[in-house]
C-alpha positions in Angstrom: 24.1 1.6 8.9 22.1 -1.6 8.1 20.8 -1.8 4.5 17.1 -2.2 4.0 16.1 -5.8 3.2 12.9 -4.9 1.4 13.7 -3.5 -2.0 12.0 -3.2 -5.4 12.6 -6.3 -7.6 11.8 -7.6 -11.0 9.3 -10.3 -9.9 6.0 -10.2 -11.7 3.2 -8.4 -9.8 0.7 -10.2 -12.1 2.1 -13.6 -11.3 2.0 -12.7 -7.6 -1.7 -11.8 -7.7 -2.6 -14.7 -9.9 -0.8 -17.0 -7.5 -3.0 -16.1 -4.5 -4.8 -19.4 -3.8 -7.9 -18.0 -2.0 -10.3 -16.6 -4.6 -11.7 -14.0 -2.3 -8.3 -12.7 -1.4 -7.1 -12.8 -5.0 -10.2 -10.7 -6.1 -9.6 -8.2 -3.3 -5.9 -7.8 -4.4 -7.0 -7.4 -8.0 -9.5 -4.7 -6.9 -6.8 -2.8 -4.9 -4.3 -3.2 -7.7 -6.7 -1.7 -10.2 -7.5 1.2 -7.8 -3.9 2.0 -7.0 -2.9 1.8 -10.7 -4.9 5.0 -11.2 -3.4 6.9 -8.4 0.4 7.5 -8.9 0.2 6.5 -12.5 3.2 4.3 -12.0 3.6 0.7 -12.9 3.5 -1.5 -9.8 6.6 -3.3 -8.7 7.1 -6.1 -6.2 9.0 -5.0 -3.1 10.4 -8.0 -1.2 8.3 -11.1 -1.2 4.8 -9.8 -0.5 4.5 -6.1 -1.1 3.2 -4.4 -4.3 4.4 -0.8 -4.4 3.6 2.1 -6.7 6.1 4.8 -7.6 9.2 5.5 -5.5 10.3 8.2 -3.1 13.8 9.0 -1.9 13.8 9.7 1.8 16.3 11.0 4.2 15.9 11.1 8.0 17.6 13.7 10.2 19.8 10.8 11.5 21.3 10.6 8.0 19.6 7.3 7.1 18.2 7.4 3.6 16.8 5.1 1.0 14.1 4.4 -1.6 10.5 3.4 -0.8 7.3 3.2 -2.7 4.6 6.0 -2.6 1.8 3.7 -1.8 1.2 0.0 -1.9 -0.5 -3.1 -0.5 0.5 -6.5 0.9 -1.4 -9.6 1.6 -0.8 -11.0 5.1 -2.2 -14.0 6.8 -4.9 -12.1 8.7 -5.1 -8.8 6.7 -5.0 -7.0 3.5 -2.5 -4.2 4.4 -2.7 -0.8 2.7 0.5 1.2 3.0 -0.2 4.9 3.7 3.3 6.2 3.8 2.9 9.6 5.5 1.2 7.8 8.4 -2.4 6.7 8.8 -3.3 9.0 11.7 -2.9 12.1 9.6 -6.1 11.3 7.7 -9.0 11.2 10.2 -11.5 12.7 7.8 -11.1 9.5 5.6 -10.9 7.0 8.5 -14.2 8.1 9.9 -16.1 6.9 6.9 -13.9 4.1 5.6 -15.4 1.1 7.3 -13.8 -1.5 9.6 -10.0 -1.3 10.0 -7.1 -1.4 12.4 -3.9 0.7 12.1 -0.2 0.7 12.5 2.0 3.7 12.0 1.8 3.6 8.2 -0.4 0.6 7.7 -4.1 0.3 7.4 -5.1 -3.3 8.2 -8.3 -4.5 6.6 -9.8 -8.0 7.3 -11.1 -7.7 3.7 -12.9 -5.3 1.4 -16.4 -6.2 2.7 -17.7 -3.1 4.4 -14.9 -0.9 3.1 -16.0 2.2 1.2 -13.7 1.9 -1.9 -14.1 5.5 -3.0 -13.0 6.6 0.4 -10.0 4.2 0.3 -9.1 5.6 -3.1 -9.3 9.2 -2.0 -7.2 8.4 1.1 -4.5 6.7 -0.9 -4.5 9.5 -3.5 -4.2 12.2 -0.9 -1.3 10.3 0.9 0.6 10.1 -2.4 0.0 13.8 -3.1 1.3 14.6 0.4 4.5 12.7 -0.1 5.1 14.4 -3.4 5.0 17.8 -1.7 
């Protein structure tokens, strides 16, 4: 079985965020970092090159594949600020209705930015997804 390429590492989350050249994107990442710091109450870690993850969860699929992954996190992509909702985004329609503008992937919430996003809703969504993983 192939080993996962994206793993937690010792790189500095603070340096990563400070190193974001676009001031608007840097501020958005600082905002999300502060918000997520309150949710799982775990110190953030870098995962791979561009993901900031909080906490960890051991998973095992029916196929036998298993590994470690974060409980929640975010990453800055060229076009989007990506929020990782690990149980899957579609399981939270009550939050998505009032969140603001977004697109989705299976476990990713793609935001063009934080403008128009209701931050209390994003925080509740992220908190609920972490609670659901822990069950």
